[in-house]
PATORTOR-251178 format. One record per residue (C-alpha): residue number from 1; z negated, x, y. Coordinates in Angstrom, 1 decimal. Example, Ala and Ser with C-alpha at 12.3 -4.5 7.8 and 13.67 -1.06 7.14 Angstrom:
+-------+--------+--------+--------+
| vexgu |     zz |     xx |     yy |
+-------+--------+--------+--------+
|     1 |   -7.8 |   12.3 |   -4.5 |
|     2 |   -7.1 |   13.7 |   -1.1 |
+-------+--------+--------+--------+
This chain:
+-------+--------+--------+--------+
| vexgu |     zz |     xx |     yy |
+-------+--------+--------+--------+
|     1 |  -58.7 |  -18.9 |  -19.7 |
|     2 |  -59.7 |  -21.4 |  -22.0 |
|     3 |  -58.5 |  -23.9 |  -19.8 |
|     4 |  -55.4 |  -22.1 |  -19.4 |
|     5 |  -54.3 |  -21.6 |  -23.3 |
|     6 |  -55.2 |  -25.9 |  -23.8 |
|     7 |  -52.6 |  -25.9 |  -20.9 |
|     8 |  -50.0 |  -23.8 |  -22.7 |
|     9 |  -50.7 |  -25.1 |  -26.2 |
|    10 |  -50.7 |  -29.0 |  -24.7 |
|    11 |  -47.1 |  -27.6 |  -23.1 |
|    12 |  -45.8 |  -26.4 |  -26.4 |
|    13 |  -46.8 |  -28.9 |  -28.5 |
|    14 |  -44.7 |  -31.7 |  -26.2 |
|    15 |  -41.3 |  -29.0 |  -26.4 |
|    16 |  -41.9 |  -28.9 |  -30.6 |
|    17 |  -42.9 |  -32.8 |  -31.5 |
|    18 |  -46.5 |  -31.0 |  -32.7 |
|    19 |  -49.5 |  -32.7 |  -32.8 |
|    20 |  -51.9 |  -31.7 |  -29.9 |
|    21 |  -54.5 |  -29.3 |  -31.3 |
|    22 |  -52.9 |  -29.0 |  -34.9 |
|    23 |  -51.7 |  -25.1 |  -33.7 |
|    24 |  -52.6 |  -22.5 |  -32.6 |
|    25 |  -50.5 |  -21.0 |  -29.1 |
|    26 |  -49.2 |  -18.0 |  -31.6 |
|    27 |  -48.3 |  -20.0 |  -34.3 |
|    28 |  -46.2 |  -22.8 |  -31.9 |
|    29 |  -44.4 |  -19.8 |  -30.4 |
|    30 |  -43.4 |  -19.0 |  -33.6 |
|    31 |  -42.2 |  -22.6 |  -34.2 |
|    32 |  -40.5 |  -22.2 |  -30.9 |
|    33 |  -38.6 |  -19.2 |  -31.6 |
|    34 |  -36.0 |  -20.9 |  -33.9 |
|    35 |  -34.8 |  -22.6 |  -30.7 |
|    36 |  -34.1 |  -19.8 |  -28.4 |
|    37 |  -33.5 |  -17.0 |  -31.2 |
|    38 |  -29.5 |  -16.7 |  -30.4 |
|    39 |  -29.7 |  -14.4 |  -27.1 |
|    40 |  -33.5 |  -13.2 |  -27.4 |
|    41 |  -33.8 |   -9.9 |  -26.5 |
|    42 |  -35.4 |   -7.6 |  -29.2 |
|    43 |  -39.1 |   -6.8 |  -29.0 |
|    44 |  -40.2 |   -4.3 |  -26.1 |
|    45 |  -41.4 |   -0.8 |  -28.0 |
|    46 |  -45.0 |   -0.7 |  -27.9 |
|    47 |  -46.6 |    1.7 |  -25.3 |
|    48 |  -49.5 |    2.4 |  -23.5 |
|    49 |  -50.9 |    0.2 |  -20.5 |
|    50 |  -51.0 |    3.2 |  -18.5 |
|    51 |  -47.8 |    4.8 |  -19.3 |
|    52 |  -45.2 |    3.6 |  -16.9 |
|    53 |  -41.7 |    3.7 |  -18.3 |
|    54 |  -38.4 |    4.7 |  -16.2 |
|    55 |  -35.8 |    1.5 |  -16.4 |
|    56 |  -33.0 |    2.1 |  -18.8 |
|    57 |  -29.4 |    2.7 |  -17.5 |
|    58 |  -27.4 |   -0.7 |  -17.7 |
|    59 |  -24.7 |   -0.7 |  -20.3 |
|    60 |  -21.2 |    0.1 |  -19.6 |
|    61 |  -19.3 |   -3.1 |  -20.1 |
|    62 |  -16.4 |   -2.8 |  -22.1 |
|    63 |  -14.0 |   -5.8 |  -23.2 |
|    64 |  -15.0 |   -7.5 |  -26.4 |
|    65 |  -12.5 |   -8.4 |  -29.3 |
|    66 |  -11.5 |  -12.1 |  -29.4 |
|    67 |  -13.1 |  -12.5 |  -32.5 |
|    68 |  -16.4 |  -11.7 |  -31.1 |
|    69 |  -15.9 |  -13.3 |  -27.7 |
|    70 |  -15.1 |  -16.3 |  -30.2 |
|    71 |  -18.3 |  -16.2 |  -32.4 |
|    72 |  -20.2 |  -16.0 |  -29.5 |
|    73 |  -19.0 |  -19.0 |  -28.2 |
|    74 |  -19.8 |  -20.7 |  -31.5 |
|    75 |  -23.1 |  -19.4 |  -30.8 |
|    76 |  -24.2 |  -20.3 |  -27.9 |
|    77 |  -23.2 |  -23.6 |  -28.9 |
|    78 |  -26.5 |  -24.1 |  -30.6 |
|    79 |  -29.5 |  -25.9 |  -28.5 |
|    80 |  -32.1 |  -23.5 |  -26.1 |
|    81 |  -29.8 |  -20.9 |  -26.1 |
|    82 |  -28.8 |  -18.0 |  -22.9 |
|    83 |  -25.3 |  -18.2 |  -21.9 |
|    84 |  -23.9 |  -14.8 |  -20.5 |
|    85 |  -20.8 |  -15.1 |  -18.3 |
|    86 |  -18.8 |  -12.1 |  -17.8 |
|    87 |  -15.4 |  -12.0 |  -16.8 |
|    88 |  -12.4 |   -9.9 |  -18.8 |
|    89 |   -8.7 |   -9.8 |  -17.9 |
|    90 |   -7.6 |  -12.7 |  -19.5 |
|    91 |   -9.4 |  -15.4 |  -17.3 |
|    92 |   -7.2 |  -14.1 |  -14.7 |
|    93 |   -3.6 |  -15.4 |  -13.6 |
|    94 |   -1.1 |  -13.1 |  -14.8 |
|    95 |    1.6 |  -14.4 |  -12.5 |
|    96 |    2.0 |  -16.6 |   -9.7 |
|    97 |    4.9 |  -18.0 |   -7.5 |
|    98 |    4.6 |  -18.0 |   -3.9 |
|    99 |    6.2 |  -19.5 |   -0.7 |
|   100 |    7.9 |  -17.3 |    1.6 |
|   101 |    9.1 |  -17.9 |    5.2 |
|   102 |   13.0 |  -18.5 |    5.5 |
|   103 |   15.0 |  -15.8 |    6.9 |
|   104 |   17.3 |  -16.6 |   10.0 |
|   105 |   20.9 |  -15.4 |    9.1 |
|   106 |   23.9 |  -14.3 |   10.6 |
|   107 |   27.6 |  -14.5 |    9.4 |
|   108 |   26.0 |  -15.6 |    5.8 |
|   109 |   26.1 |  -18.5 |    4.0 |
|   110 |   22.7 |  -18.2 |    2.0 |
|   111 |   20.0 |  -15.7 |    2.5 |
|   112 |   17.1 |  -14.3 |    0.0 |
|   113 |   15.3 |  -17.2 |   -2.0 |
|   114 |   11.9 |  -19.5 |   -0.4 |
|   115 |   10.1 |  -18.4 |   -3.2 |
|   116 |    8.5 |  -15.2 |   -4.5 |
|   117 |    6.9 |  -14.1 |   -8.1 |
|   118 |    4.3 |  -11.9 |   -8.0 |
|   119 |    2.6 |  -10.7 |  -11.4 |
|   120 |   -0.7 |   -9.4 |  -11.1 |
|   121 |    0.2 |   -5.6 |  -11.8 |
|   122 |    2.9 |   -6.1 |   -9.2 |
|   123 |   -0.3 |   -7.7 |   -6.5 |
|   124 |   -2.7 |   -4.9 |   -7.5 |
|   125 |   -0.1 |   -1.8 |   -6.9 |
|   126 |    1.1 |   -3.6 |   -3.6 |
|   127 |   -2.2 |   -3.5 |   -2.5 |
|   128 |   -3.5 |   -0.7 |   -3.6 |
|   129 |   -0.1 |    1.6 |   -2.3 |
|   130 |   -0.7 |   -0.3 |    1.8 |
|   131 |   -4.7 |    0.1 |    1.8 |
|   132 |   -3.6 |    4.1 |    1.1 |
|   133 |   -1.4 |    4.3 |    3.8 |
|   134 |   -3.4 |    2.2 |    5.7 |
|   135 |   -6.4 |    4.9 |    5.2 |
|   136 |   -4.3 |    7.7 |    5.7 |
|   137 |   -2.9 |    6.9 |    8.9 |
|   138 |   -6.3 |    6.4 |    9.7 |
|   139 |   -7.5 |    9.6 |    8.9 |
|   140 |   -4.8 |   11.3 |   10.4 |
|   141 |   -5.9 |    9.6 |   13.5 |
|   142 |   -9.4 |   10.8 |   13.0 |
|   143 |   -7.7 |   14.5 |   12.4 |
|   144 |   -6.0 |   14.2 |   15.7 |
|   145 |   -8.7 |   13.3 |   17.8 |
|   146 |  -10.6 |   16.3 |   16.1 |
|   147 |   -7.9 |   18.5 |   17.7 |
|   148 |   -6.9 |   20.0 |   14.2 |
|   149 |   -3.9 |   17.7 |   14.2 |
|   150 |   -1.5 |   19.1 |   17.0 |
|   151 |    2.0 |   18.5 |   18.6 |
|   152 |    3.6 |   15.1 |   17.6 |
|   153 |    2.0 |   11.8 |   15.3 |
|   154 |    2.9 |    8.4 |   14.9 |
|   155 |    0.9 |    6.5 |   12.6 |
|   156 |    2.6 |    3.8 |   10.7 |
|   157 |   -0.6 |    1.3 |   10.0 |
|   158 |    0.1 |   -2.4 |   10.7 |
|   159 |    3.7 |   -1.7 |    9.1 |
|   160 |    2.9 |   -1.0 |    5.7 |
|   161 |    4.6 |   -3.9 |    4.2 |
|   162 |    7.4 |   -2.4 |    5.7 |
|   163 |    7.7 |    0.5 |    3.4 |
|   164 |    6.4 |   -1.2 |    0.1 |
|   165 |    8.6 |   -4.5 |    0.2 |
|   166 |   11.9 |   -2.1 |    0.9 |
|   167 |   10.3 |    0.1 |   -1.8 |
|   168 |    9.7 |   -2.4 |   -4.5 |
|   169 |   13.3 |   -3.9 |   -4.1 |
|   170 |   15.6 |   -1.1 |   -4.6 |
|   171 |   15.3 |    1.7 |   -7.5 |
|   172 |   14.0 |    5.0 |   -6.7 |
|   173 |   17.6 |    6.8 |   -7.0 |
|   174 |   18.5 |    4.8 |   -4.3 |
|   175 |   18.4 |    6.7 |   -0.7 |
|   176 |   16.4 |    6.6 |    2.4 |
|   177 |   16.0 |    8.2 |    5.8 |
|   178 |   14.1 |    6.7 |    8.3 |
|   179 |   12.7 |    8.2 |   12.3 |
|   180 |    9.7 |   10.0 |   12.8 |
|   181 |    7.1 |    6.8 |   11.9 |
|   182 |    7.4 |    8.4 |    8.3 |
|   183 |    4.4 |    9.1 |    6.8 |
|   184 |    4.5 |    5.7 |    4.9 |
|   185 |    7.7 |    6.4 |    3.7 |
|   186 |    6.7 |    9.5 |    2.6 |
|   187 |    4.3 |    8.1 |    0.6 |
|   188 |    6.4 |    5.8 |   -1.1 |
|   189 |    9.1 |    8.0 |   -2.1 |
|   190 |    6.5 |    9.8 |   -4.1 |
|   191 |    4.5 |   12.0 |   -2.2 |
|   192 |    0.7 |   12.6 |   -2.6 |
|   193 |   -1.6 |   12.1 |   -0.2 |
|   194 |   -3.0 |   15.8 |    0.1 |
|   195 |    0.5 |   17.2 |    0.8 |
|   196 |    1.2 |   14.9 |    3.7 |
|   197 |   -2.1 |   15.5 |    5.2 |
|   198 |   -1.4 |   19.5 |    5.0 |
|   199 |    1.8 |   18.4 |    6.0 |
|   200 |    0.3 |   17.1 |    9.6 |
|   201 |   -2.4 |   19.8 |    9.7 |
|   202 |    0.5 |   22.8 |    9.4 |
|   203 |   -1.2 |   24.1 |    6.1 |
|   204 |    1.1 |   25.8 |    3.3 |
|   205 |    0.6 |   23.1 |    0.6 |
|   206 |    2.3 |   20.7 |    3.3 |
|   207 |    5.2 |   19.2 |    2.2 |
|   208 |    7.3 |   20.8 |    4.1 |
|   209 |    5.4 |   24.3 |    3.5 |
|   210 |    3.4 |   23.8 |    7.0 |
|   211 |    6.3 |   24.0 |    9.0 |
|   212 |    8.0 |   20.5 |    9.2 |
|   213 |    4.9 |   18.6 |   10.9 |
|   214 |    4.6 |   15.1 |   11.1 |
|   215 |    7.9 |   13.9 |   11.5 |
|   216 |    9.7 |   16.4 |    9.0 |
|   217 |    8.6 |   15.3 |    5.5 |
|   218 |   11.2 |   15.0 |    2.9 |
|   219 |   11.1 |   13.9 |   -0.9 |
|   220 |   13.4 |   13.4 |   -3.3 |
|   221 |   16.2 |   11.1 |   -2.3 |
|   222 |   14.4 |   10.9 |    1.1 |
|   223 |   16.0 |   12.8 |    3.7 |
|   224 |   12.8 |   12.7 |    6.3 |
|   225 |   12.1 |   11.9 |    9.2 |
|   226 |   13.7 |   12.1 |   12.3 |
|   227 |   13.1 |   13.3 |   15.4 |
|   228 |   16.1 |   12.2 |   17.5 |
|   229 |   16.4 |    9.0 |   18.7 |
|   230 |   18.7 |    7.0 |   16.5 |
|   231 |   20.1 |   10.1 |   15.1 |
|   232 |   19.5 |    9.0 |   11.3 |
|   233 |   21.6 |    6.0 |   11.2 |
|   234 |   24.8 |    8.0 |   10.9 |
|   235 |   23.1 |   10.6 |    8.4 |
|   236 |   22.5 |    6.8 |    6.7 |
|   237 |   25.8 |    6.3 |    6.8 |
|   238 |   27.2 |    9.7 |    5.7 |
|   239 |   24.5 |    9.0 |    2.7 |
|   240 |   26.1 |    5.8 |    1.6 |
|   241 |   29.6 |    7.4 |    1.9 |
|   242 |   28.4 |    9.6 |   -0.5 |
|   243 |   27.1 |    7.1 |   -3.0 |
|   244 |   30.7 |    5.2 |   -2.5 |
|   245 |   32.4 |    8.6 |   -3.3 |
|   246 |   30.3 |    9.1 |   -6.5 |
|   247 |   31.0 |    5.7 |   -7.4 |
|   248 |   27.3 |    5.9 |   -8.9 |
|   249 |   26.1 |    2.3 |   -8.0 |
|   250 |   23.8 |    3.6 |   -5.7 |
|   251 |   22.5 |    2.4 |   -1.7 |
|   252 |   20.9 |    4.2 |    1.4 |
|   253 |   18.7 |    2.6 |    3.5 |
|   254 |   19.1 |    3.5 |    6.7 |
|   255 |   16.1 |    2.7 |    9.1 |
|   256 |   15.4 |    2.6 |   13.0 |
|   257 |   13.1 |    1.0 |   15.3 |
|   258 |   13.8 |   -1.4 |   18.5 |
|   259 |   13.7 |    1.5 |   21.0 |
|   260 |   16.3 |    2.9 |   19.3 |
|   261 |   18.5 |   -0.4 |   18.8 |
|   262 |   20.5 |    0.5 |   22.0 |
|   263 |   21.9 |    4.1 |   20.9 |
|   264 |   25.6 |    4.0 |   21.4 |
|   265 |   25.7 |    5.8 |   17.7 |
|   266 |   24.4 |    2.7 |   16.0 |
|   267 |   27.2 |    1.4 |   17.0 |
|   268 |   29.6 |    3.8 |   15.8 |
|   269 |   27.8 |    3.9 |   12.7 |
|   270 |   28.1 |    0.4 |   11.9 |
|   271 |   31.8 |    0.4 |   12.6 |
|   272 |   32.5 |    2.8 |   10.2 |
|   273 |   30.7 |    1.5 |    7.3 |
|   274 |   32.0 |   -1.8 |    8.4 |
|   275 |   35.1 |   -0.7 |    8.2 |
|   276 |   34.9 |    1.6 |    5.0 |
|   277 |   32.7 |   -1.0 |    3.5 |
|   278 |   29.6 |    1.2 |    2.8 |
|   279 |   26.7 |    0.3 |    0.5 |
|   280 |   24.1 |    0.8 |    3.4 |
|   281 |   21.5 |   -1.2 |    4.4 |
|   282 |   20.5 |   -1.0 |    8.4 |
|   283 |   17.0 |   -1.8 |    8.6 |
|   284 |   15.8 |   -2.5 |   12.5 |
|   285 |   11.6 |   -2.1 |   12.0 |
|   286 |   11.3 |   -4.5 |   15.2 |
|   287 |    7.4 |   -4.0 |   16.0 |
|   288 |    7.9 |   -5.2 |   19.6 |
|   289 |    7.6 |   -2.6 |   21.9 |
|   290 |    9.9 |    0.3 |   22.3 |
|   291 |    7.1 |    3.2 |   23.0 |
|   292 |    5.5 |    1.2 |   26.0 |
|   293 |    8.3 |   -1.1 |   27.0 |
|   294 |    8.8 |   -4.6 |   25.4 |
|   295 |   11.9 |   -5.8 |   23.3 |
|   296 |   12.1 |   -8.4 |   26.3 |
|   297 |   12.5 |   -5.8 |   29.2 |
|   298 |   14.9 |   -2.9 |   27.1 |
|   299 |   17.2 |   -5.5 |   25.3 |
|   300 |   19.2 |   -7.9 |   26.7 |
|   301 |   19.5 |   -9.3 |   23.1 |
|   302 |   16.8 |   -9.7 |   21.0 |
|   303 |   18.4 |  -11.2 |   17.8 |
|   304 |   18.7 |   -7.4 |   16.1 |
|   305 |   19.9 |   -8.7 |   13.2 |
|   306 |   22.9 |  -10.3 |   15.1 |
|   307 |   23.7 |   -6.7 |   16.8 |
|   308 |   26.5 |   -5.9 |   13.8 |
|   309 |   28.7 |   -8.8 |   15.3 |
|   310 |   31.0 |   -8.6 |   12.1 |
|   311 |   28.4 |   -7.4 |   10.1 |
|   312 |   26.4 |  -10.2 |    8.1 |
|   313 |   22.6 |  -10.1 |    9.5 |
|   314 |   18.9 |  -11.5 |    8.0 |
|   315 |   16.0 |  -11.6 |   10.7 |
|   316 |   12.5 |  -11.4 |    8.3 |
|   317 |    9.1 |  -11.6 |    8.2 |
|   318 |    8.1 |   -7.6 |    8.4 |
|   319 |    4.6 |   -8.7 |    7.8 |
|   320 |    4.6 |  -10.5 |    4.2 |
|   321 |    5.2 |   -7.7 |    1.8 |
|   322 |    6.7 |  -10.2 |   -0.6 |
|   323 |    9.3 |  -12.0 |    2.2 |
|   324 |   10.8 |   -8.1 |    2.2 |
|   325 |   11.0 |   -7.2 |   -1.5 |
|   326 |   12.9 |  -10.7 |   -1.5 |
|   327 |   15.3 |   -9.7 |    1.2 |
|   328 |   15.7 |   -6.1 |    0.5 |
|   329 |   16.7 |   -7.4 |   -3.2 |
|   330 |   19.5 |   -9.7 |   -1.9 |
|   331 |   20.1 |   -7.2 |    0.8 |
|   332 |   20.8 |   -4.2 |   -2.2 |
|   333 |   22.9 |   -7.1 |   -4.4 |
|   334 |   25.5 |   -7.4 |   -1.1 |
|   335 |   25.8 |   -3.5 |   -0.8 |
|   336 |   26.3 |   -3.0 |   -4.7 |
|   337 |   28.9 |   -5.9 |   -4.7 |
|   338 |   31.3 |   -4.5 |   -2.8 |
|   339 |   30.7 |   -6.7 |    0.6 |
|   340 |   30.0 |   -3.4 |    2.6 |
|   341 |   27.0 |   -3.0 |    4.6 |
|   342 |   24.2 |   -5.3 |    6.1 |
|   343 |   22.0 |   -5.3 |    9.0 |
|   344 |   18.1 |   -6.7 |    8.2 |
|   345 |   15.5 |   -7.2 |   11.5 |
|   346 |   11.7 |   -6.6 |   10.1 |
|   347 |    9.5 |   -8.4 |   12.6 |
|   348 |    6.3 |   -6.0 |   12.4 |
|   349 |    3.8 |   -5.0 |   14.5 |
|   350 |    2.1 |   -1.3 |   14.8 |
|   351 |   -2.1 |   -1.0 |   15.7 |
|   352 |   -1.7 |    2.2 |   17.0 |
|   353 |    0.0 |    3.4 |   20.8 |
|   354 |    3.4 |    4.8 |   20.4 |
|   355 |    2.1 |    8.5 |   19.5 |
|   356 |   -1.4 |    9.7 |   19.3 |
|   357 |   -0.7 |   10.3 |   23.3 |
|   358 |   -0.4 |    6.2 |   23.9 |
|   359 |   -3.3 |    4.4 |   24.1 |
|   360 |   -1.3 |    1.7 |   23.1 |
|   361 |   -3.3 |   -1.2 |   25.5 |
|   362 |   -1.6 |   -0.2 |   28.6 |
|   363 |    1.3 |   -2.1 |   28.1 |
|   364 |   -0.1 |   -5.1 |   25.8 |
|   365 |   -3.8 |   -6.0 |   25.5 |
|   366 |   -6.5 |   -5.8 |   23.1 |
|   367 |   -6.6 |   -9.5 |   22.3 |
|   368 |   -3.0 |   -9.7 |   21.6 |
|   369 |   -3.4 |   -6.8 |   18.5 |
|   370 |   -7.2 |   -8.1 |   17.3 |
|   371 |   -4.6 |  -11.5 |   17.0 |
|   372 |   -1.8 |  -10.0 |   15.0 |
|   373 |   -4.7 |   -8.1 |   12.6 |
|   374 |   -6.8 |  -11.4 |   12.2 |
|   375 |   -3.7 |  -13.9 |   11.7 |
|   376 |   -0.9 |  -11.4 |   10.3 |
|   377 |   -2.5 |   -8.6 |    8.5 |
|   378 |   -0.1 |   -7.6 |    5.4 |
|   379 |   -3.1 |   -6.0 |    3.5 |
|   380 |   -5.3 |   -9.3 |    4.3 |
|   381 |   -2.5 |  -11.7 |    3.9 |
|   382 |   -1.8 |  -10.1 |   -0.2 |
|   383 |   -5.6 |   -9.8 |   -0.3 |
|   384 |   -6.0 |  -13.6 |    0.2 |
|   385 |   -3.3 |  -15.0 |   -2.0 |
|   386 |   -4.5 |  -13.3 |   -4.4 |
|   387 |   -8.0 |  -14.3 |   -4.1 |
|   388 |   -7.0 |  -17.8 |   -3.9 |
|   389 |   -4.8 |  -17.9 |   -7.0 |
|   390 |   -7.5 |  -16.0 |   -9.4 |
|   391 |   -5.1 |  -12.8 |   -9.7 |
|   392 |   -8.1 |  -10.5 |   -9.0 |
|   393 |  -11.8 |  -10.8 |   -7.6 |
|   394 |  -13.4 |   -9.3 |   -4.7 |
|   395 |  -15.5 |   -6.5 |   -7.0 |
|   396 |  -11.9 |   -5.0 |   -8.0 |
|   397 |  -10.6 |   -5.4 |   -4.4 |
|   398 |  -13.7 |   -3.1 |   -3.7 |
|   399 |  -13.2 |   -0.9 |   -6.4 |
|   400 |   -9.6 |   -0.2 |   -5.6 |
|   401 |  -10.9 |    0.3 |   -1.6 |
|   402 |  -13.7 |    3.2 |   -3.0 |
|   403 |  -11.3 |    5.2 |   -4.9 |
|   404 |   -8.7 |    4.9 |   -2.1 |
|   405 |  -11.3 |    6.3 |    0.3 |
|   406 |  -12.3 |    9.2 |   -2.0 |
|   407 |   -8.7 |   10.2 |   -2.4 |
|   408 |   -8.2 |   10.0 |    1.5 |
|   409 |  -11.7 |   12.2 |    2.0 |
|   410 |  -10.7 |   14.7 |   -0.7 |
|   411 |   -7.2 |   14.9 |    0.7 |
|   412 |   -8.2 |   15.8 |    4.2 |
|   413 |  -10.6 |   18.4 |    2.5 |
|   414 |   -7.9 |   19.9 |    1.5 |
|   415 |   -5.6 |   19.8 |    4.2 |
|   416 |   -8.3 |   21.5 |    6.5 |
|   417 |   -9.1 |   24.7 |    4.2 |
|   418 |   -5.7 |   25.1 |    2.7 |
|   419 |   -4.2 |   28.3 |    4.1 |
|   420 |   -1.8 |   28.6 |    7.0 |
|   421 |    2.0 |   30.0 |    6.1 |
|   422 |    1.9 |   33.5 |    6.8 |
|   423 |    4.2 |   34.6 |    9.7 |
|   424 |    6.3 |   36.2 |    6.8 |
|   425 |    7.4 |   32.8 |    5.6 |
|   426 |    8.0 |   31.6 |    8.7 |
|   427 |   12.3 |   31.7 |    8.7 |
|   428 |   12.2 |   30.6 |    4.5 |
|   429 |   14.5 |   27.8 |    3.6 |
|   430 |   16.4 |   28.0 |    6.2 |
|   431 |   20.1 |   28.0 |    3.5 |
|   432 |   20.1 |   27.0 |    0.1 |
|   433 |   21.1 |   29.2 |   -2.8 |
|   434 |   21.7 |   31.9 |   -0.4 |
|   435 |   20.6 |   35.7 |   -0.5 |
|   436 |   17.9 |   37.0 |    1.7 |
|   437 |   19.4 |   37.6 |    5.2 |
|   438 |   17.1 |   38.7 |    8.5 |
|   439 |   16.9 |   36.8 |   11.5 |
|   440 |   16.3 |   37.4 |   14.4 |
|   441 |   12.8 |   37.1 |   16.4 |
|   442 |   12.3 |   36.8 |   19.8 |
|   443 |   13.3 |   39.6 |   20.9 |
|   444 |   15.6 |   42.6 |   19.7 |
|   445 |   13.6 |   44.6 |   17.8 |
|   446 |   11.7 |   41.8 |   16.0 |
|   447 |   13.5 |   41.2 |   12.8 |
|   448 |   12.5 |   38.0 |    9.6 |
|   449 |   13.7 |   37.9 |    6.4 |
|   450 |   15.0 |   34.5 |    5.4 |
|   451 |   14.3 |   33.6 |    1.9 |
|   452 |   15.7 |   30.6 |    0.0 |
+-------+--------+--------+--------+
């Protein structure tokens, strides 16, 4: 013990410049404390050696005022001070500019810009919405395999950048109508996850009271969810006609898939929209396969953005949310300027099969799916952009992911515990603002009431 104290005394003397043996160890420690007093913790309370104290919980981190941060910086400049580093929102880049892929044009002299501005708030919001749609669809897949969800179910995972990019390029007052792969748009149009999952499980709390299912969900300025292939496109042209008639400067986004692109009713709608210069954005979500048939086997021409012939068109990278956003803004400005309709082709990809009855690997390889996931995933692409440009931290994304998982799990619990609609409500909401009327059942002696 004596040798140890001598060694410590010699070391402290060298650090403080004192003569060896001039002072005791305790005196040297007192002198040394003036060099390390800036952030030294207060002395611990004296406790009995035999008593073991539980660890204190970590303090709640809050952002310090600017003045306090400046004062702390001045103090840490003193010799021997310990430096504690913590990041605040001020450490992140608030806005950045990104290069985006050039769009291919048809009957247009210029197209969308080649650069896109992104704020930190926008980036986090886009990430949150896309990740929520992804988690919601994966939960729907799980519930379907547990036979809790029945019937038709078409999942949207992989195509999230299309829905989020389109929504960020138009106004909430603008109109949107799509096909049967509608869960993502139902969410971006303002419907909660629990109402979407409850609709999938056929519960009373679903967005359509449990009577619409996967293909028939609605929201303000959102007209579904349509089960008939291509039938929503002329309906979208009709909504655009209403916008033009009312003169409200609104547009209608009418979506369809590459499988519906060969439907005759599309070209009838194109013709009328061009004749009347309707403010309609026709968008083909080209995910490379119509059910189990590749676009090359189904279409003589796979340049869907040129299918309008006399209608201008653009082909867009549908896996990049910023590219979709800028293209949608361009298309909306085109329509609002009175130039008539425009066609957008979004080149995207779905990870699941066409529907839940399609495993999705009989007409394409697992390697193909994995390659798209690893190179072009829309969520990963946005996340890496933000991390590379110091717009967010890994911990921040983890916190968002945890919150989304919790929200989806709670929504799934609601969707499996909410009661099913009673038989008496089966025929409700057939008409709007009508007196109750009798509806014939499956046989003459069964009648039901329809209440608006």
